[in-house]
C-alpha positions, -999 to +999 in steps of 0.1 A: +252+913+104+240+904+069+273+888+063+269+867+095+234+856+084+246+848+049+275+828+064+251+810+087+227+802+058+256+789+038+268+768+068+232+754+072+230+745+035+264+728+038+254+709+069+221+698+053+240+685+023+264+666+045+235+652+065+218+640+033+250+623+021+254+607+056+218+594+053+225+579+019+256+562+033+236+548+063+209+535+039+236+519+017+252+503+048+219+490+060+217+468+029+247+449+042+235+444+077+253+412+088+224+399+109+199+404+081+223+388+056+229+358+079+191+354+083+186+355+045+214+331+040+200+306+065+165+310+049+180+304+015+199+273+027+167+259+042+147+265+010+175+249-010+175+218+013+137+215+009+139+218-029+168+192-030+148+168-009+117+173-031+139+168-062+153+135-048+117+123-041+107+132-077+138+115-091+130+083-072+094+085-083+104+090-119+128+060-118+100+039-103+075+051-130+101+043-158+106+008-144+069+002-142+064+015-177+092-008-190+076-037-172+042-029-187+056-025-222+072-060-218+039-075-207+021-059-236+047-073-260+043-108-245+005-105-248+007-093-284+029-123-292+004-147-275-024-131-295-004-134-327+002-171-319-034-177-312-048-159-343-042-189-367-059-213-342-089-190-340-090-186-378-090-224-382-117-228-356-139-202-374-133-219-407-143-253-393-174-238-377-184-222-410-178-254-429-199-274-405 
């Protein structure tokens, strides 16, 4: 009788160990659930598409800003050239007004 109880206890421990291992396997396999992975893949594709679109908009905006900056720098250079050309005329006018 004691032997039967000991054998049953040993059998229960073995079954519990097997059950724990099976549970670990199930948990590991749940990580690779095809439906969940498909959903994650679809979500990631959607996020990537949104980021790509946003990046394209930013690139266009950057190109436009660079073009505007170049245009403004060109205008500033033209205005500085005009000012430099007018400075001798202004100096002459000031000297004439001082002399008068």
